[in-house]
N, C-alpha and C positions, 0 to 999 in steps of 0.2 A: 302522560304524566303519571307519577307513582301514586297509587291509591293511598289515601290517608285514612287512619282509623277514626271512626266517628267519635266525637267528643261528647261528654255529658252535657246536659242542658246548662248546667251551672258554668262549665268552662266556656261554652259557646257564648253565653251572655257576657261573660268577662271579656272574651275576645272582642265582642262587638264594642264594649265600652272602651277598650284599649286600642281599637283600630284607628290608625292614623290616616286612613283614607278619607276621613271626614264623614263617616257614616255611623257615628256613635248612636244615633237615635233610630236605627233600623235593625233591631235584633232579628236573628234568624228564626224562622218558624218551621214547624214540621212540614207544612204544606210546600215550602220552598224546595226542600230537598237540599242535600249538601253537595251539589255539583253545579258547575256551569260549563256548558258545551260551547266551545269557541271555534268558529270557522275563520281561519286567518290566512291571508295572502302573505303576511310578513314572515320572514324566515331567519330572524336575527337572534343571536345569543342573548342580547339585551332583553328581548321579549320573553325568552325562556326563563331568564332570571326573575323577571317581574311576575311571571305566572307562579313560580315557586314562592316568591314573597307573599303573594296574595293567598296562596294555600296556607302558608305558615301563620298568617295573621288572622285568617277567618275560619280555617277548618273546612273550607269549601274546595273540593277537588276540581281542578281545571282540566277538562278533557279537550284535547286539541285535534282538529282536522285541518291539515295544511295542504293547500293547493293554490293555483293561480286564481285570480279574481273571477275570471269568466267561468272557470270550472265550478267555483264555489257558488256563484250566482245561479248557474244552471242547476246545480245539485239542490239548492234550496227551493228553486222553482219546481223541480220534478218531485221533491219530497212533499211539497204542499203542507197541509195541516199536520202531517205526520212527521215533519222535520224535527229532529232533536236539537237543532241549532238554537242557541240562546243569544249569541253575539256574533256579528259579522265584523271582521277587521280587514280593511283593504287599503291600498294606496290610491290616491287621486280622488278628488271630489267628484270628478265625472263618473267614476265607477260607483261611488256611494249614492249619487243621484240616480244612477241607472237602477240600483237595487231598490231605491225608494219607489221609482216609477213603476217597477214590476210588482209592487205590493209586498216586498219581502221584509220590510222593516215596519216598525210601529213607533208612534210618538210616545215619549215618556216624560214624566215630571220629575225633575231633580234640581233642587235649588243649588246643589253643589256644582253641577255642570252649567247651570244657567249663569252662575256668578263667576265660574272659573274660565270658561271658554269665550273669547271675544265673538261678537255677533257675526262677523264676516267669515268666521271659521267653523260655523255650524249651520245645520239646516234650519230654515225658518220655522218649521213645524216640529223641531226637536226629534227628528227621526235619525239623525246622525250627528256626530261631534268630532271635530278635528282633534287629534292627539299629538301630532308632531308636524312641523313645517319644514319645507325645503324650498329653496329659491331656484328659479331657472335663470342661470347666469351665463356669462360669456367667459370661456377660457381661451387665452391667446398665447402665442409664442412671442416673448418680449423682444426678440431680435428682429422680428418681421412685422410687428404691429405696434404702431404708436397709440398708446391708450387715449391720447387727446383726440384721436379720430373716432373713438367709440362714443356712442351716446344712447341710442334707443334700439329696441327690437326692430322698429320700423326701418331704421337706417341700415340694418343688415341687408335689406333688399335693394340698396342703392348700387349704382354701377361700380363704385370704388372697391367693392368686395367681390367682384366677379371672379369666379373660380377659386375662392379662398375660404368658403364656409363649409364646415362639416356639421351634420345634424342627423339625428335618427330618422327612421322611416315615418311615413304618414300614419302607419298603423299603430304607432306608439301613442299611448294615452297621454303621456306628458306633452307631446307636441300637439295633440288634439285639444288639450285644455289650454295650452298657450294660444292657439289660434282662436279658441272659443272666447278667450279674454279679449283678443284683438277685435273680434266681432262686436263684443259688448261695448268696447271703448270707441271704435272707429267706424262701425257699420260693415255690412257684408261686402260692399263694393271695394272699400279700401283694404279689407282683409284679403279679398281675392287678389288684388294687385300685389299685396305683400307676398302671398304664397307664390305667385308667379315669379316675382323677383328673386325670392329665395331659391327657387328651382334653377333659375339662370345662374345664380351665384354659387351653387354647390360645386365643391372641388371634386366630388365623386358621387356616385349613386349611393344613397343612404344604405348603411348596413352596420350591424353591431349595436352594442349598447353605449351608454355614456362614457364608460371607461375606454371603450374602443375609439371613440372620437378624440379623446385626449391623447391616447397613444399615437393616433394617426397624425395629429398636427405636430407632435414632437418629432415624428418620423419624416415630416416634410410633405405630407399629402394635402395639407391645407394650412391656413394661418390661424384660424379661430374656430371654436366649436361652441355650440349651445348645449349646456349640460346642467344637471341638477347638482346643487351645492354639496349635498352629503356624499356624493361619489368622490369629489375631490378630497373631502375630509378623510374618507376611508382609504383613498389611495396614499395620501400623505402619511398616514399612520399604519400602512400595510406591513405585514410581516414579510412580504416579498420585497427585498431591497430594490429590485429592478423597477417594480411598480412605484415604489416611493420615490425613486430617483426620477422617474418620468414625470410625476406630479410636481416635483420641485422645479421643473423646467418651464412651467406655465405660470401665468399670472391671471388674476381674476378681475372681472368687471361686472358691476351691478347696473343693469340698464335702467333707463327712464328715471334717473334720480332727480332730474329737473322738472319732472312732471308727476305722473300718477304713482310712480314707484315701480320696483321690480316685481314681476309676476311670482307669486308663491302658490304652493299647493300643499296638500296635507295627506297624511295617512290618518285614518279615522275609524270610528266604530259606531255601530248602531245595534239596537236590540231587535232580534228577529221577530217577525210578525207573529209566529206561533210559538214563541219561546216557552218551554215547559217550566223554566226556572227564571221567570222575569225579574223578580226581586234580586236574585243573585246576579243576574246579568247587569242590572243597573248598578249594583254595588261594585261589580268588577270594573265597569267603565269609569265610575267615580274614582276608583283606586288608580287607574291609569292616568287620570287627570290630576292626581295629587302631586304636591311638590316633590315628594320622595321619588315617585315614579318618573316624573318629568326630568329630574336630574339624571336618572339612569338612561332614559331615552337620549338625552342630549349628549352625555359624555361617552356613551358606548357606540352610538351610531351616527354621530355628527349631524344630527338634525336639530333644528331650532325648536325650543320648547314653545308650547302654545300659551303657557302662563306668562302674563305680563310681569316684567321685572325680574324674571329668572334668567340668569346668565347662561349662554350656550357654552359648549366645550371650548377649551383654551385655543384650539386651532381656529375655530370660527371667530373668537374674539380678536385674534390677530388680523383677521380680514377687515375688521372695523364694523361699525354700525351702518345700516343702510335703511332707506325708506322703502317700505313694502306697499304694494298695491293692496288696498282694502276693499276691492271688489268682492261682493258676497260670492263665495265659491259655489253656491248652488247654480249660479249662472253658467259655470263651466259645463255642467251636465245639461242644462237647458239648451245650450248652443252646440252641443256635441254633434248632432246630425248635420247641422249646417257646416260645421268645420270639416267633417269627413267629406261632404260633397265638394267643398271648395278645394280640398287637397286633390280630389280626383280630377276636377276640372283643370287644376294647375299642372297636373302631371307629376305630382310629388309622389314618388314611389315608396 
């Protein structure tokens, strides 16, 4: 990010009073320094816009290190106490829990985050907080699938979907977290049976990302696919006419509406264990949880906002409301190892 000229103390205090992130009572001090170092897995223009907004509001320069989650976690671990990281942003509660378990995050006190983020979307020790939601849903080809036959994730493992299901590999964290939720709800034995049934029902060996699964069912390689909701939103609004046309050919189904609700996950953030600019880090995460920032997340990247009562993007509104699983997402990380073992035993590649 572009370096900002340091403002005078008077201007800084004024900025704090006018800051709409909800942080009016935390003025900057000399000890904080006017920088926040952000290690982020996310790579969206919406995020860059929000970083610029935070800089303009606070005079705090956002320095960004961008890489995939595993690389960032490894980097923070190797850097140890010398790490310059103030904030870790990544996708999937399983990864956030992994960072916590490795001692890379720290608990923080913030009434703003306590009040803004629903309890199931944050760590019980306040070491990480969900910032956006995405649902794991079923995309299907309307000419080949009767939506009345769709019901639950569990049902996808039944014989009627033999050779019809497309889904990513077992190495994908989204699938690991989905299975982790099934372990929490149904136990390891039933989760294992489900994974084995899914392998039997796969139309092809898993490959590619969620967009690839959608393109494949439209091309006739399968009839339905398990995908994250925001990918569909991005495809429908893509600048690539072919991608948008592909997404128009599928319909969406939110599983488990008669029971616990559809599985959701988050992208989220936590304050680094050895953050040199802790107060700035807290202030930064509070800003990302503000209504102003949440609207940008929702409308730019087709993710569901974590703030209750805030409308999602128009595309998502057209899909209708749905019941979401309120399982505490920390469980996804707690059950991750078991999920990986079950995938291996089931032969899920």
